Biopython code that builds the backbone (N, CA, C, O; Angstrom):
import numpy as np
from Bio.PDB.StructureBuilder import StructureBuilder

atoms = [
    (1, "MET", "N", (-25.826, 31.604, 24.169)),
    (1, "MET", "CA", (-24.324, 32.278, 23.534)),
    (1, "MET", "C", (-22.914, 31.791, 23.273)),
    (1, "MET", "O", (-21.839, 32.103, 23.785)),
    (2, "LEU", "N", (-23.133, 31.219, 22.640)),
    (2, "LEU", "CA", (-22.143, 31.000, 22.017)),
    (2, "LEU", "C", (-19.967, 31.458, 22.171)),
    (2, "LEU", "O", (-19.095, 32.219, 21.750)),
    (3, "SER", "N", (-20.172, 30.507, 22.915)),
    (3, "SER", "CA", (-18.234, 31.166, 23.813)),
    (3, "SER", "C", (-17.813, 31.283, 22.636)),
    (3, "SER", "O", (-17.995, 30.696, 21.569)),
    (4, "LYS", "N", (-16.667, 32.933, 23.337)),
    (4, "LYS", "CA", (-16.119, 33.707, 22.269)),
    (4, "LYS", "C", (-14.700, 33.313, 21.841)),
    (4, "LYS", "O", (-13.887, 34.061, 21.297)),
    (5, "LEU", "N", (-14.501, 31.858, 22.212)),
    (5, "LEU", "CA", (-13.242, 30.914, 21.769)),
    (5, "LEU", "C", (-13.281, 29.671, 21.047)),
    (5, "LEU", "O", (-12.381, 28.832, 21.025)),
    (6, "LYS", "N", (-15.068, 29.582, 20.098)),
    (6, "LYS", "CA", (-15.823, 28.548, 18.492)),
    (6, "LYS", "C", (-15.732, 30.032, 18.234)),
    (6, "LYS", "O", (-16.160, 31.073, 18.733)),
    (7, "LYS", "N", (-14.468, 29.394, 16.546)),
    (7, "LYS", "CA", (-14.856, 30.036, 15.357)),
    (7, "LYS", "C", (-16.544, 29.639, 14.789)),
    (7, "LYS", "O", (-17.086, 28.534, 14.828)),
    (8, "LYS", "N", (-17.364, 31.526, 14.040)),
    (8, "LYS", "CA", (-18.184, 30.552, 13.522)),
    (8, "LYS", "C", (-18.384, 30.228, 12.544)),
    (8, "LYS", "O", (-17.603, 30.837, 11.813)),
    (9, "SER", "N", (-19.457, 29.102, 11.553)),
    (9, "SER", "CA", (-18.602, 29.114, 9.954)),
    (9, "SER", "C", (-18.823, 30.365, 9.449)),
    (9, "SER", "O", (-19.529, 31.258, 9.919)),
    (10, "ASP", "N", (-18.007, 30.356, 8.219)),
    (10, "ASP", "CA", (-18.304, 30.942, 6.839)),
    (10, "ASP", "C", (-19.422, 30.957, 6.937)),
    (10, "ASP", "O", (-19.815, 32.028, 7.401)),
    (11, "SER", "N", (-20.473, 30.004, 6.640)),
    (11, "SER", "CA", (-21.558, 29.344, 5.495)),
    (11, "SER", "C", (-22.618, 28.994, 6.371)),
    (11, "SER", "O", (-23.434, 28.180, 5.941)),
    (12, "GLY", "N", (-22.810, 29.583, 7.853)),
    (12, "GLY", "CA", (-23.226, 29.500, 8.769)),
    (12, "GLY", "C", (-24.847, 28.264, 9.494)),
    (12, "GLY", "O", (-25.724, 28.183, 10.354)),
    (13, "GLU", "N", (-24.068, 27.408, 7.992)),
    (13, "GLU", "CA", (-25.072, 25.675, 8.908)),
    (13, "GLU", "C", (-23.290, 24.842, 9.877)),
    (13, "GLU", "O", (-22.082, 24.613, 9.831)),
    (14, "VAL", "N", (-24.302, 24.777, 10.454)),
    (14, "VAL", "CA", (-22.936, 23.660, 11.370)),
    (14, "VAL", "C", (-23.224, 22.599, 11.025)),
    (14, "VAL", "O", (-24.389, 22.214, 11.125)),
    (15, "LYS", "N", (-22.021, 21.641, 10.402)),
    (15, "LYS", "CA", (-21.404, 20.513, 10.172)),
    (15, "LYS", "C", (-21.729, 19.033, 11.298)),
    (15, "LYS", "O", (-22.091, 18.077, 10.611)),
    (16, "VAL", "N", (-21.694, 18.842, 12.165)),
    (16, "VAL", "CA", (-22.821, 17.496, 12.412)),
    (16, "VAL", "C", (-22.062, 16.485, 11.598)),
    (16, "VAL", "O", (-22.399, 16.052, 10.496)),
    (17, "PRO", "N", (-20.520, 16.030, 12.595)),
    (17, "PRO", "CA", (-20.303, 14.860, 11.778)),
    (17, "PRO", "C", (-20.977, 13.653, 12.038)),
    (17, "PRO", "O", (-21.143, 13.481, 13.245)),
    (18, "ALA", "N", (-21.493, 12.616, 11.211)),
    (18, "ALA", "CA", (-22.163, 11.952, 10.963)),
    (18, "ALA", "C", (-21.975, 10.863, 11.860)),
    (18, "ALA", "O", (-20.851, 10.368, 11.940)),
    (19, "TRP", "N", (-23.061, 10.348, 12.654)),
    (19, "TRP", "CA", (-23.062, 8.675, 13.198)),
    (19, "TRP", "C", (-21.924, 7.060, 13.047)),
    (19, "TRP", "O", (-21.375, 6.265, 13.809)),
    (20, "HIS", "N", (-22.041, 7.251, 11.836)),
    (20, "HIS", "CA", (-21.734, 6.540, 10.117)),
    (20, "HIS", "C", (-21.243, 7.747, 8.988)),
    (20, "HIS", "O", (-21.235, 8.959, 8.773)),
    (21, "ARG", "N", (-20.803, 6.269, 8.397)),
    (21, "ARG", "CA", (-20.204, 6.272, 7.493)),
    (21, "ARG", "C", (-20.898, 6.269, 6.125)),
    (21, "ARG", "O", (-21.506, 5.268, 5.746)),
    (22, "ASP", "N", (-20.809, 7.430, 5.347)),
    (22, "ASP", "CA", (-21.948, 7.407, 4.084)),
    (22, "ASP", "C", (-21.532, 6.490, 3.131)),
    (22, "ASP", "O", (-20.631, 6.977, 2.449)),
    (23, "PHE", "N", (-21.808, 5.421, 2.827)),
    (23, "PHE", "CA", (-21.035, 4.596, 1.718)),
    (23, "PHE", "C", (-21.084, 4.645, 0.153)),
    (23, "PHE", "O", (-20.580, 4.031, -0.788)),
    (24, "ARG", "N", (-22.095, 5.864, 0.388)),
    (24, "ARG", "CA", (-22.377, 5.703, -1.015)),
    (24, "ARG", "C", (-21.100, 7.513, -1.517)),
    (24, "ARG", "O", (-21.065, 7.991, -2.650)),
    (25, "ASN", "N", (-20.477, 7.945, -0.580)),
    (25, "ASN", "CA", (-19.612, 8.967, -1.501)),
    (25, "ASN", "C", (-18.449, 7.731, -1.199)),
    (25, "ASN", "O", (-18.643, 7.242, -0.086)),
    (26, "SER", "N", (-17.027, 6.974, -2.093)),
    (26, "SER", "CA", (-16.340, 6.680, -1.544)),
    (26, "SER", "C", (-15.023, 6.779, -2.353)),
    (26, "SER", "O", (-14.308, 5.982, -2.960)),
    (27, "ASP", "N", (-15.010, 9.078, -1.907)),
    (27, "ASP", "CA", (-14.399, 8.960, -1.066)),
    (27, "ASP", "C", (-13.840, 9.750, -0.270)),
    (27, "ASP", "O", (-12.885, 10.525, -0.210)),
    (28, "GLU", "N", (-14.879, 9.265, 0.473)),
    (28, "GLU", "CA", (-14.795, 9.744, 1.946)),
    (28, "GLU", "C", (-13.910, 8.251, 3.269)),
    (28, "GLU", "O", (-13.343, 8.221, 4.362)),
    (29, "LEU", "N", (-14.579, 6.769, 1.578)),
    (29, "LEU", "CA", (-14.694, 5.845, 3.011)),
    (29, "LEU", "C", (-12.832, 5.938, 3.099)),
    (29, "LEU", "O", (-12.118, 6.835, 2.651)),
    (30, "PRO", "N", (-12.419, 4.677, 3.837)),
    (30, "PRO", "CA", (-10.943, 4.525, 4.162)),
    (30, "PRO", "C", (-10.129, 3.740, 3.008)),
    (30, "PRO", "O", (-10.630, 3.421, 1.929)),
    (31, "ASP", "N", (-8.883, 3.493, 3.375)),
    (31, "ASP", "CA", (-8.624, 2.522, 2.435)),
    (31, "ASP", "C", (-9.183, 1.247, 3.002)),
    (31, "ASP", "O", (-9.591, 1.167, 4.161)),
    (32, "VAL", "N", (-9.188, 0.318, 2.199)),
    (32, "VAL", "CA", (-9.139, -0.783, 3.011)),
    (32, "VAL", "C", (-8.258, -1.793, 1.679)),
    (32, "VAL", "O", (-8.484, -2.992, 1.513)),
    (33, "LYS", "N", (-7.538, -1.210, 1.083)),
    (33, "LYS", "CA", (-6.901, -2.377, 0.582)),
    (33, "LYS", "C", (-5.789, -3.179, 0.916)),
    (33, "LYS", "O", (-5.191, -3.520, -0.104)),
    (34, "PRO", "N", (-5.439, -3.477, 1.635)),
    (34, "PRO", "CA", (-3.632, -4.144, 2.827)),
    (34, "PRO", "C", (-3.207, -4.532, 2.314)),
    (34, "PRO", "O", (-2.062, -4.391, 2.743)),
    (35, "ILE", "N", (-3.128, -5.493, 0.862)),
    (35, "ILE", "CA", (-1.863, -5.234, 0.124)),
    (35, "ILE", "C", (-1.644, -4.941, -1.028)),
    (35, "ILE", "O", (-1.943, -5.793, -1.865)),
    (36, "ARG", "N", (-1.002, -3.545, -1.535)),
    (36, "ARG", "CA", (-0.893, -3.110, -2.550)),
    (36, "ARG", "C", (0.112, -4.118, -3.629)),
    (36, "ARG", "O", (1.137, -4.795, -3.548)),
    (37, "THR", "N", (-1.027, -3.679, -4.782)),
    (37, "THR", "CA", (-0.173, -4.608, -6.309)),
    (37, "THR", "C", (1.249, -4.668, -6.473)),
    (37, "THR", "O", (1.808, -5.676, -6.904)),
    (38, "ALA", "N", (1.999, -3.364, -6.063)),
    (38, "ALA", "CA", (3.233, -2.967, -6.589)),
    (38, "ALA", "C", (3.633, -4.242, -5.199)),
    (38, "ALA", "O", (4.416, -5.113, -5.581)),
    (39, "PHE", "N", (3.354, -4.318, -4.326)),
    (39, "PHE", "CA", (4.108, -5.582, -2.817)),
    (39, "PHE", "C", (3.960, -7.083, -4.333)),
    (39, "PHE", "O", (4.852, -7.673, -4.944)),
    (40, "PHE", "N", (3.198, -7.136, -4.376)),
    (40, "PHE", "CA", (3.200, -9.113, -5.877)),
    (40, "PHE", "C", (4.238, -8.197, -6.428)),
    (40, "PHE", "O", (5.427, -8.334, -6.138)),
    (41, "ILE", "N", (3.676, -7.010, -7.433)),
    (41, "ILE", "CA", (5.075, -6.537, -8.821)),
    (41, "ILE", "C", (6.469, -7.082, -7.560)),
    (41, "ILE", "O", (6.818, -8.261, -7.522)),
    (42, "ASN", "N", (6.880, -6.392, -6.962)),
    (42, "ASN", "CA", (7.938, -6.221, -6.269)),
    (42, "ASN", "C", (9.061, -8.366, -5.880)),
    (42, "ASN", "O", (9.992, -8.997, -6.380)),
    (43, "GLY", "N", (8.017, -8.535, -4.691)),
    (43, "GLY", "CA", (7.993, -9.389, -5.012)),
    (43, "GLY", "C", (8.059, -10.938, -5.913)),
    (43, "GLY", "O", (8.733, -11.874, -5.482)),
    (44, "LEU", "N", (7.334, -11.025, -7.084)),
    (44, "LEU", "CA", (7.766, -10.875, -8.354)),
    (44, "LEU", "C", (8.352, -10.750, -8.442)),
    (44, "LEU", "O", (8.928, -11.834, -8.355)),
    (45, "ALA", "N", (9.421, -9.590, -8.736)),
    (45, "ALA", "CA", (10.789, -9.006, -9.412)),
    (45, "ALA", "C", (11.720, -10.468, -8.594)),
    (45, "ALA", "O", (11.780, -11.662, -8.886)),
    (46, "ILE", "N", (12.287, -9.710, -7.578)),
    (46, "ILE", "CA", (12.068, -10.877, -6.314)),
    (46, "ILE", "C", (13.064, -11.691, -7.007)),
    (46, "ILE", "O", (14.255, -11.663, -7.318)),
    (47, "LEU", "N", (11.240, -12.986, -7.179)),
    (47, "LEU", "CA", (11.694, -13.849, -6.463)),
    (47, "LEU", "C", (12.542, -14.500, -8.300)),
    (47, "LEU", "O", (13.457, -15.310, -8.449)),
    (48, "VAL", "N", (11.783, -13.761, -9.326)),
    (48, "VAL", "CA", (12.670, -13.631, -10.713)),
    (48, "VAL", "C", (14.433, -13.372, -10.900)),
    (48, "VAL", "O", (15.184, -13.868, -11.740)),
    (49, "THR", "N", (14.612, -12.816, -10.254)),
    (49, "THR", "CA", (16.667, -12.188, -9.334)),
    (49, "THR", "C", (16.615, -13.795, -8.872)),
    (49, "THR", "O", (17.077, -14.815, -9.383)),
    (50, "THR", "N", (15.885, -13.556, -7.741)),
    (50, "THR", "CA", (17.124, -15.267, -6.131)),
    (50, "THR", "C", (16.620, -16.391, -8.004)),
    (50, "THR", "O", (17.640, -16.480, -8.688)),
    (51, "ALA", "N", (15.466, -17.037, -8.641)),
    (51, "ALA", "CA", (16.300, -17.689, -9.275)),
    (51, "ALA", "C", (16.860, -17.745, -9.918)),
    (51, "ALA", "O", (17.479, -18.806, -9.833)),
    (52, "ALA", "N", (17.250, -16.963, -11.017)),
    (52, "ALA", "CA", (18.095, -16.546, -11.994)),
    (52, "ALA", "C", (19.687, -16.303, -10.734)),
    (52, "ALA", "O", (20.815, -16.080, -11.172)),
    (53, "LEU", "N", (19.521, -16.362, -9.950)),
    (53, "LEU", "CA", (21.109, -15.979, -9.752)),
    (53, "LEU", "C", (21.144, -17.852, -8.213)),
    (53, "LEU", "O", (22.063, -18.313, -7.535)),
    (54, "ILE", "N", (20.051, -18.155, -8.327)),
    (54, "ILE", "CA", (20.498, -19.340, -8.338)),
    (54, "ILE", "C", (20.241, -20.874, -9.337)),
    (54, "ILE", "O", (20.142, -22.014, -8.882)),
    (55, "ASN", "N", (20.185, -20.500, -10.635)),
    (55, "ASN", "CA", (20.209, -20.394, -11.150)),
    (55, "ASN", "C", (22.496, -20.536, -12.316)),
    (55, "ASN", "O", (23.316, -21.329, -12.779)),
    (56, "PHE", "N", (22.303, -19.553, -12.158)),
    (56, "PHE", "CA", (24.303, -18.842, -12.205)),
    (56, "PHE", "C", (24.860, -19.218, -11.505)),
    (56, "PHE", "O", (26.071, -19.179, -11.721)),
    (57, "VAL", "N", (24.299, -19.948, -9.958)),
    (57, "VAL", "CA", (25.351, -20.211, -9.009)),
    (57, "VAL", "C", (25.610, -21.865, -9.577)),
    (57, "VAL", "O", (26.753, -22.310, -9.682)),
    (58, "HIS", "N", (24.419, -22.662, -9.909)),
    (58, "HIS", "CA", (23.981, -24.187, -10.153)),
    (58, "HIS", "C", (24.897, -24.716, -11.461)),
    (58, "HIS", "O", (24.966, -25.926, -11.673)),
    (59, "GLN", "N", (25.569, -23.794, -12.295)),
    (59, "GLN", "CA", (25.589, -23.583, -13.226)),
    (59, "GLN", "C", (27.266, -23.828, -13.197)),
    (59, "GLN", "O", (27.711, -24.911, -13.579)),
    (60, "GLU", "N", (28.328, -22.562, -12.634)),
    (60, "GLU", "CA", (29.261, -22.426, -12.281)),
    (60, "GLU", "C", (29.397, -23.832, -11.155)),
    (60, "GLU", "O", (30.387, -24.497, -11.458)),
    (61, "TYR", "N", (28.804, -24.279, -10.223)),
    (61, "TYR", "CA", (29.300, -24.852, -10.013)),
    (61, "TYR", "C", (29.235, -26.562, -10.489)),
    (61, "TYR", "O", (29.574, -27.510, -9.780)),
    (62, "GLN", "N", (28.713, -26.622, -11.857)),
    (62, "GLN", "CA", (29.381, -27.453, -11.879)),
    (62, "GLN", "C", (30.049, -27.365, -13.214)),
    (62, "GLN", "O", (29.831, -28.212, -14.081)),
    (63, "LEU", "N", (30.567, -26.720, -13.329)),
    (63, "LEU", "CA", (31.560, -25.374, -14.703)),
    (63, "LEU", "C", (32.224, -26.207, -13.953)),
    (63, "LEU", "O", (32.596, -27.303, -14.374)),
    (64, "TYR", "N", (32.549, -25.589, -12.219)),
    (64, "TYR", "CA", (33.672, -26.038, -11.147)),
    (64, "TYR", "C", (34.338, -27.672, -11.580)),
    (64, "TYR", "O", (35.486, -28.049, -11.818)),
    (65, "GLY", "N", (32.871, -28.453, -11.540)),
    (65, "GLY", "CA", (33.258, -29.257, -10.881)),
    (65, "GLY", "C", (33.319, -31.070, -11.518)),
    (65, "GLY", "O", (33.477, -32.209, -11.078)),
    (66, "LEU", "N", (32.941, -29.955, -13.527)),
    (66, "LEU", "CA", (33.498, -30.699, -14.517)),
    (66, "LEU", "C", (34.753, -30.117, -14.906)),
    (66, "LEU", "O", (35.034, -30.241, -16.098)),
    (67, "ARG", "N", (35.927, -29.246, -13.848)),
    (67, "ARG", "CA", (37.690, -28.403, -14.726)),
    (67, "ARG", "C", (38.126, -29.612, -12.720)),
    (67, "ARG", "O", (39.198, -30.099, -12.361)),
    (68, "SER", "N", (37.506, -29.620, -12.395)),
    (68, "SER", "CA", (38.299, -30.665, -10.798)),
    (68, "SER", "C", (38.710, -32.458, -11.217)),
    (68, "SER", "O", (39.190, -33.198, -10.359)),
]
sb = StructureBuilder()
sb.init_structure("model")
sb.init_model(0)
sb.init_chain("A")
sb.init_seg("    ")
for serial, (resi, resn, name, xyz) in enumerate(atoms, 1):
    if name == "N":
        sb.init_residue(resn, " ", resi, " ")
    sb.init_atom(name, np.array(xyz, "f"), 0.0, 1.0, " ", f" {name:<3s}", serial, name[0])
structure = sb.get_structure()
């Protein structure tokens, strides 16, 4: 006899979770890409910005040295 607390499924069949993942269905697999492409794009943008800033500061320091 079924417990009164459990809901009956609409389709009549009981879906039991599998004991292992179905690797044929890629939509149900977990995400295994730990580092996204956006991480590398943001890192490259920060690197280019930092290089431009260091170049600017170096040129300003050289101009300061020429003036004095």
